[in-house]
C-alpha positions in Angstrom: 13.0 25.5 160.6 13.3 29.3 161.2 13.4 31.6 158.2 14.7 35.1 158.7 13.0 37.9 156.9 14.0 41.5 156.4 12.2 44.5 154.9 13.5 47.4 152.9 11.7 50.6 152.0 12.7 51.9 148.5 11.9 55.5 147.4 11.5 55.9 143.7 12.3 59.5 142.6 10.2 59.5 139.4 6.5 59.5 139.1 6.0 56.2 137.3 2.9 55.2 135.4 0.8 52.4 136.7 2.3 50.1 134.1 5.9 51.1 135.0 5.2 50.6 138.7 3.8 47.2 137.9 6.9 46.4 135.9 9.1 47.4 138.9 7.0 45.2 141.2 7.3 42.3 138.8 11.1 42.8 138.6 11.4 42.7 142.4 9.1 39.6 142.7 11.3 37.8 140.2 14.3 38.1 142.5 15.0 34.9 144.3 14.4 35.4 148.0 11.8 38.1 147.7 8.6 37.1 149.6 6.5 40.3 149.2 6.3 43.6 147.4 3.9 46.4 148.3 3.6 49.7 146.4 0.5 51.5 147.8 -1.6 53.5 145.4 -1.6 56.5 147.8 2.2 56.5 148.1 3.4 55.6 144.6 7.0 56.6 145.3 7.4 54.1 148.1 7.9 50.3 147.7 8.2 48.0 150.6 10.0 44.7 149.9 10.1 41.7 152.2 13.0 39.3 151.5 15.1 36.5 152.9 18.5 38.0 153.8 20.1 34.6 153.5 19.2 34.5 149.8 19.4 38.2 148.6 20.1 41.6 150.0 18.8 45.2 149.8 21.6 46.3 147.5 20.7 43.7 144.9 17.1 44.8 145.0 18.1 48.4 144.5 20.5 47.6 141.7 17.7 45.7 139.9 15.5 48.8 140.0 18.3 51.1 138.9 19.2 48.8 136.0 15.8 49.6 134.6 16.7 53.3 134.5 14.7 54.2 137.5 16.2 56.5 140.1 15.7 55.1 143.6 17.3 54.9 147.0 16.8 52.9 150.2 15.0 54.6 153.1 15.9 53.5 156.6 13.2 51.7 158.6 
């Protein structure tokens, strides 16, 4: 069985606290189809999300972040 994976890089405009960044990561991890979330300490405005495009899409991930009141946009890879 072959599983397709996709990545999206999301730029978060605000400087979030460590707790808020953790909340965003948790929110993304809870989305069905998300397989990884990485938000490096040295680049706190960038979050890389790996997901299964047959289950979810980048727009849904971005909408989830924005629903929490965080200003963000997708960055092309």
